[in-house]
MDTraj code that builds the backbone (N, CA, C; nanometers):
import mdtraj as md
import numpy as np

residues = "MET ILE ALA SER GLN ILE VAL GLN GLU LEU ALA GLU LEU THR ALA GLU ASN ARG LYS GLY ILE GLU VAL TYR ALA GLU VAL MET GLU HIS LEU ALA ARG CYS GLU ASN THR LEU ASP THR VAL GLU ALA ARG ALA PHE LEU SER ALA SER GLY SER VAL ALA GLU ARG GLN ALA HIS ALA LYS LEU GLU ALA ALA GLU ALA ARG LEU GLU ARG ASP LEU ALA LYS ALA GLN VAL ASP ARG VAL ARG ALA LYS LEU ARG ALA ILE GLU SER ALA ILE MET SER GLN ALA THR ALA ALA LYS VAL MET GLN ALA GLU MET LYS LEU".split()
xyz = np.array([
    [-0.0568, -2.3124, 16.2991],
    [-0.0904, -2.4413, 16.2411],
    [-0.0342, -2.4452, 16.0987],
    [0.0272, -2.5552, 16.0642],
    [0.0840, -2.5669, 15.9302],
    [-0.0142, -2.6358, 15.8371],
    [0.0129, -2.6224, 15.7092],
    [-0.0802, -2.6726, 15.6076],
    [-0.1068, -2.8215, 15.6215],
    [-0.0043, -2.8989, 15.6506],
    [-0.0239, -3.0438, 15.6616],
    [-0.1150, -3.0789, 15.7785],
    [-0.1085, -3.0008, 15.8862],
    [-0.1972, -3.0234, 16.0004],
    [-0.3424, -2.9941, 15.9634],
    [-0.3608, -2.8871, 15.8874],
    [-0.4968, -2.8515, 15.8441],
    [-0.5530, -2.9603, 15.7543],
    [-0.4729, -3.0067, 15.6604],
    [-0.5179, -3.1123, 15.5692],
    [-0.5504, -3.2393, 15.6470],
    [-0.4644, -3.2740, 15.7441],
    [-0.4892, -3.3932, 15.8250],
    [-0.6169, -3.3787, 15.9065],
    [-0.6340, -3.2629, 15.9673],
    [-0.7552, -3.2379, 16.0472],
    [-0.8801, -3.2441, 15.9591],
    [-0.8733, -3.1863, 15.8399],
    [-0.9877, -3.1924, 15.7486],
    [-1.0200, -3.3368, 15.7114],
    [-0.9180, -3.4160, 15.6865],
    [-0.9397, -3.5570, 15.6517],
    [-1.0047, -3.6320, 15.7677],
    [-0.9574, -3.6055, 15.8903],
    [-1.0147, -3.6718, 16.0081],
    [-1.1597, -3.6297, 16.0296],
    [-1.1855, -3.5002, 16.0156],
    [-1.3224, -3.4506, 16.0330],
    [-1.4160, -3.5062, 15.9268],
    [-1.3674, -3.5158, 15.8045],
    [-1.4491, -3.5703, 15.6963],
    [-1.4814, -3.7177, 15.7219],
    [-1.3816, -3.7929, 15.7697],
    [-1.4054, -3.9338, 15.8020],
    [-1.5058, -3.9465, 15.9166],
    [-1.4918, -3.8617, 16.0169],
    [-1.5853, -3.8634, 16.1298],
    [-1.7261, -3.8261, 16.0842],
    [-1.7349, -3.7326, 15.9908],
    [-1.8654, -3.6926, 15.9367],
    [-1.9311, -3.8087, 15.8623],
    [-1.8518, -3.8829, 15.7863],
    [-1.9066, -3.9994, 15.7145],
    [-1.9617, -4.1021, 15.8128],
    [-1.8853, -4.1277, 15.9200],
    [-1.9323, -4.2220, 16.0219],
    [-2.0597, -4.1694, 16.0864],
    [-2.0629, -4.0395, 16.1113],
    [-2.1801, -3.9782, 16.1725],
    [-2.3047, -3.9940, 16.0875],
    [-2.2877, -3.9868, 15.9575],
    [-2.4015, -4.0043, 15.8665],
    [-2.4558, -4.1464, 15.8771],
    [-2.3656, -4.2445, 15.8893],
    [-2.4092, -4.3839, 15.9066],
    [-2.4825, -4.4009, 16.0399],
    [-2.4284, -4.3410, 16.1457],
    [-2.4927, -4.3484, 16.2774],
    [-2.6298, -4.2819, 16.2723],
    [-2.6377, -4.1683, 16.2029],
    [-2.7650, -4.0980, 16.1895],
    [-2.8698, -4.1879, 16.1241],
    [-2.8302, -4.2580, 16.0199],
    [-2.9239, -4.3493, 15.9529],
    [-2.9702, -4.4588, 16.0488],
    [-2.8782, -4.5099, 16.1292],
    [-2.9131, -4.6150, 16.2245],
    [-3.0103, -4.5645, 16.3307],
    [-2.9834, -4.4455, 16.3858],
    [-3.0723, -4.3948, 16.4913],
    [-3.2083, -4.3549, 16.4343],
    [-3.2114, -4.3105, 16.3103],
    [-3.3402, -4.2800, 16.2476],
    [-3.4212, -4.4077, 16.2267],
    [-3.3550, -4.5149, 16.1895],
    [-3.4243, -4.6430, 16.1740],
    [-3.4772, -4.6902, 16.3090],
    [-3.3951, -4.6752, 16.4127],
    [-3.4389, -4.7136, 16.5475],
    [-3.5602, -4.6303, 16.5899],
    [-3.5564, -4.5013, 16.5628],
    [-3.6695, -4.4140, 16.5953],
    [-3.7954, -4.4596, 16.5224],
    [-3.7829, -4.4918, 16.3958],
    [-3.8991, -4.5375, 16.3184],
    [-3.9576, -4.6649, 16.3789],
    [-3.8706, -4.7559, 16.4211],
    [-3.9185, -4.8797, 16.4824],
    [-3.9878, -4.8512, 16.6164],
    [-3.9321, -4.7592, 16.6933],
    [-3.9936, -4.7220, 16.8218],
    [-4.1307, -4.6583, 16.8003],
    [-4.1416, -4.5724, 16.6992],
    [-4.2707, -4.5097, 16.6701],
    [-4.3726, -4.6131, 16.6256],
    [-4.3275, -4.7111, 16.5478],
    [-4.4173, -4.8175, 16.5046],
    [-4.4641, -4.9001, 16.6232],
    [-4.3728, -4.9313, 16.7132],
    [-4.4088, -5.0069, 16.8332],
    [-4.5086, -4.9287, 16.9185],
    [-4.4825, -4.8003, 16.9365],
    [-4.5737, -4.7166, 17.0150],
    [-4.7131, -4.7161, 16.9532],
    [-4.7199, -4.6932, 16.8232],
    [-4.8500, -4.6906, 16.7560],
    [-4.9238, -4.8232, 16.7712],
    [-4.8511, -4.9330, 16.7570],
    [-4.9120, -5.0658, 16.7671],
    [-4.9632, -5.0939, 16.9072],
    [-4.8794, -5.0659, 17.0072],
    [-4.9192, -5.0900, 17.1461],
    [-5.0403, -5.0050, 17.1828],
    [-5.0359, -4.8795, 17.1431],
    [-5.1449, -4.7881, 17.1766],
    [-5.2758, -4.8304, 17.1085],
    [-5.2672, -4.8685, 16.9825],
    [-5.3878, -4.9090, 16.9089],
    [-5.4471, -5.0366, 16.9675],
    [-5.3613, -5.1332, 16.9983],
    [-5.4119, -5.2589, 17.0554],
    [-5.4759, -5.2353, 17.1919],
    [-5.4124, -5.1497, 17.2714],
    [-5.4678, -5.1199, 17.4038],
    [-5.6020, -5.0487, 17.3918],
    [-5.6125, -4.9584, 17.2957],
    [-5.7388, -4.8862, 17.2748],
    [-5.8485, -4.9829, 17.2330],
    [-5.8154, -5.0721, 17.1395],
    [-5.9156, -5.1658, 17.0899],
    [-5.9580, -5.2679, 17.1947],
    [-5.8669, -5.3033, 17.2842],
    [-5.9008, -5.4043, 17.3850],
    [-5.9704, -5.3449, 17.5074],
    [-5.9661, -5.2148, 17.5224],
    [-6.0278, -5.1497, 17.6389],
    [-6.1783, -5.1365, 17.6197],
    [-6.2465, -5.1208, 17.7311],
    [-6.3915, -5.0981, 17.7247],
    [-6.4213, -4.9657, 17.7933],
    [-6.5395, -4.9136, 17.7687],
    [-6.5793, -4.7870, 17.8280],
    [-6.5947, -4.6805, 17.7215],
    [-6.6012, -4.5570, 17.7668],
    [-6.6164, -4.4451, 17.6731],
    [-6.4865, -4.4249, 17.5957],
    [-6.4956, -4.3434, 17.4927],
    [-6.3769, -4.3154, 17.4112],
    [-6.2668, -4.2545, 17.4974],
    [-6.3024, -4.1625, 17.5855],
    [-6.2030, -4.0983, 17.6725],
    [-6.1373, -4.2013, 17.7645],
    [-6.2165, -4.2941, 17.8183],
    [-6.1603, -4.3983, 17.9048],
    [-6.0686, -4.4911, 17.8267],
    [-6.1093, -4.5247, 17.7061],
    [-6.0271, -4.6124, 17.6227],
    [-5.8964, -4.5441, 17.5838],
    [-5.9038, -4.4127, 17.5549],
    [-5.7822, -4.3373, 17.5215],
    [-5.6869, -4.3303, 17.6408],
    [-5.7428, -4.3058, 17.7584],
    [-5.6614, -4.3008, 17.8797],
    [-5.5954, -4.4355, 17.9063],
    [-5.6729, -4.5432, 17.8898],
    [-5.6184, -4.6784, 17.9077],
    [-5.5054, -4.7046, 17.8076],
    [-5.5271, -4.6676, 17.6830],
    [-5.4263, -4.6895, 17.5791],
    [-5.2991, -4.6103, 17.6086],
    [-5.3171, -4.4888, 17.6569],
    [-5.2015, -4.4051, 17.6896],
    [-5.1195, -4.4675, 17.8028],
    [-5.1874, -4.5183, 17.9030],
    [-5.1177, -4.5841, 18.0142],
    [-5.0463, -4.7108, 17.9687],
    [-5.1138, -4.7884, 17.8883],
    [-5.0542, -4.9134, 17.8392],
    [-4.9314, -4.8878, 17.7515],
    [-4.9292, -4.7765, 17.6829],
    [-4.8213, -4.7461, 17.5886],
    [-4.7106, -4.6606, 17.6503],
    [-4.7151, -4.6390, 17.7815],
    [-4.6186, -4.5491, 17.8466],
    [-4.4740, -4.5926, 17.8234],
    [-4.4464, -4.7201, 17.8372],
    [-4.3088, -4.7690, 17.8187],
    [-4.2634, -4.7513, 17.6735],
    [-4.3516, -4.7825, 17.5795],
    [-4.3183, -4.7647, 17.4377],
    [-4.2982, -4.6167, 17.4056],
    [-4.3770, -4.5305, 17.4679],
    [-4.3625, -4.3858, 17.4475],
    [-4.2263, -4.3378, 17.5007],
    [-4.1864, -4.3900, 17.6167],
    [-4.0556, -4.3555, 17.6726],
    [-3.9437, -4.3982, 17.5779],
    [-3.9532, -4.5183, 17.5267],
    [-3.8518, -4.5665, 17.4314],
    [-3.8467, -4.4778, 17.3074],
    [-3.9623, -4.4362, 17.2579],
    [-3.9675, -4.3466, 17.1430],
    [-3.9048, -4.2120, 17.1758],
    [-3.9351, -4.1588, 17.2934],
    [-3.8791, -4.0295, 17.3339],
    [-3.7272, -4.0366, 17.3496],
    [-3.6780, -4.1480, 17.4031],
    [-3.5325, -4.1666, 17.4147],
    [-3.4679, -4.1772, 17.2767],
    [-3.5357, -4.2430, 17.1852],
    [-3.4837, -4.2535, 17.0484],
    [-3.4797, -4.1165, 16.9816],
    [-3.5811, -4.0338, 17.0070],
    [-3.5813, -3.8970, 16.9536],
    [-3.4639, -3.8173, 17.0089],
    [-3.4383, -3.8328, 17.1384],
    [-3.3257, -3.7621, 17.2005],
    [-3.1932, -3.8071, 17.1392],
    [-3.1832, -3.9350, 17.1096],
    [-3.0613, -3.9872, 17.0474],
    [-3.0432, -3.9273, 16.9081],
    [-3.1495, -3.9162, 16.8325],
    [-3.1446, -3.8540, 16.7004],
    [-3.0982, -3.7087, 16.7128],
    [-3.1531, -3.6386, 16.8104],
    [-3.1144, -3.4984, 16.8318],
    [-2.9660, -3.4857, 16.8655],
    [-2.9149, -3.5770, 16.9486],
    [-2.7723, -3.5737, 16.9835],
    [-2.6844, -3.5967, 16.8613],
    [-2.7238, -3.6917, 16.7775],
    [-2.6452, -3.7209, 16.6570],
    [-2.6497, -3.6012, 16.5616],
    [-2.7663, -3.5406, 16.5462],
    [-2.7771, -3.4205, 16.4613],
    [-2.6862, -3.3096, 16.5119],
    [-2.6859, -3.2873, 16.6436],
    [-2.6017, -3.1821, 16.7020],
    [-2.4542, -3.2119, 16.6794],
    [-2.4159, -3.3368, 16.6942],
    [-2.2761, -3.3760, 16.6717],
    [-2.2382, -3.3549, 16.5251],
    [-2.3276, -3.3894, 16.4339],
    [-2.3002, -3.3684, 16.2917],
    [-2.2851, -3.2205, 16.2596],
    [-2.3695, -3.1375, 16.3193],
    [-2.3571, -2.9928, 16.2977],
    [-2.2241, -2.9413, 16.3506],
    [-2.1813, -2.9922, 16.4663],
    [-2.0529, -2.9500, 16.5229],
    [-1.9369, -2.9919, 16.4325],
    [-1.9443, -3.1108, 16.3774],
    [-1.8397, -3.1584, 16.2868],
    [-1.8380, -3.0725, 16.1605],
    [-1.9557, -3.0442, 16.1052],
    [-1.9626, -2.9611, 15.9849],
    [-1.9079, -2.8211, 16.0120],
    [-1.9335, -2.7689, 16.1302],
    [-1.8806, -2.6383, 16.1679],
    [-1.7281, -2.6421, 16.1773],
    [-1.6756, -2.7492, 16.2345],
    [-1.5303, -2.7640, 16.2440],
    [-1.4667, -2.7773, 16.1057],
    [-1.5344, -2.8459, 16.0156],
    [-1.4846, -2.8585, 15.8782],
    [-1.4790, -2.7218, 15.8121],
    [-1.5852, -2.6436, 15.8304],
    [-1.5881, -2.5088, 15.7723],
    [-1.4761, -2.4232, 15.8313],
    [-1.4526, -2.4366, 15.9593],
    [-1.3478, -2.3601, 16.0267],
    [-1.2102, -2.3959, 15.9708],
    [-1.1856, -2.5236, 15.9547],
    [-1.0563, -2.5679, 15.9009],
    [-1.0406, -2.5267, 15.7546],
    [-1.1490, -2.5330, 15.6802],
    [-1.1432, -2.4902, 15.5398],
    [-1.1120, -2.3416, 15.5312],
    [-1.1699, -2.2633, 15.6195],
    [-1.1415, -2.1200, 15.6232],
    [-0.9954, -2.0961, 15.6597],
    [-0.9460, -2.1691, 15.7573],
    [-0.8050, -2.1567, 15.7967],
    [-0.7134, -2.1913, 15.6805],
    [-0.7504, -2.2923, 15.6046],
    [-0.6697, -2.3312, 15.4888],
    [-0.6690, -2.2206, 15.3833],
    [-0.7830, -2.1583, 15.3615],
    [-0.7894, -2.0488, 15.2630],
    [-0.7092, -1.9285, 15.3094],
    [-0.7143, -1.8982, 15.4382],
    [-0.6358, -1.7871, 15.4924],
    [-0.4877, -1.8158, 15.4760],
    [-0.4478, -1.9379, 15.5084],
    [-0.3073, -1.9760, 15.4948],
    [-0.2644, -1.9677, 15.3482],
    [-0.3491, -2.0116, 15.2593],
    [-0.3187, -2.0054, 15.1159],
    [-0.3027, -1.8615, 15.0707],
    [-0.3898, -1.7734, 15.1172],
    [-0.3813, -1.6319, 15.0826],
    [-0.2545, -1.5712, 15.1379],
    [-0.2133, -1.6085, 15.2599],
    [-0.0902, -1.5561, 15.3188],
    [0.0325, -1.6027, 15.2429],
    [0.0280, -1.7231, 15.1899],
    [0.1409, -1.7774, 15.1148],
    [0.1597, -1.7005, 14.9837],
    [0.0509, -1.6497, 14.9289],
    [0.0603, -1.5753, 14.8041],
    [0.1235, -1.4381, 14.8255],
    [0.1137, -1.3867, 14.9483],
    [0.1705, -1.2551, 14.9788],
    [0.3155, -1.2671, 14.9884],
])
top = md.Topology()
chain = top.add_chain()
for i, resn in enumerate(residues, 1):
    res = top.add_residue(resn, chain, resSeq=i)
    for name in ("N", "CA", "C"):
        top.add_atom(name, md.element.get_by_symbol(name[0]), res)
traj = md.Trajectory(xyz[None], top)
């Protein structure tokens, strides 16, 4: 690999990392909204139910199942974005190391 390829790859990875940070912010916002929806649905279902506390909790849990699924999917999306960002950061470190090795070889 030549120096210009390393520099180009680093630039591409850095740009992809910047985009990833924006995506991460978006998915975190989506997760926060899903958690808020889950909390709201569950609380309303609990308050509207009758019976013992255990029965009301069970009713609220059932009523909030769809919101809980949406929250869990949002969490999975956050995890995927985090993993992708870590992979990009690892690739950046790898290319930076390659650039330093190439620089050291040029000095020899």
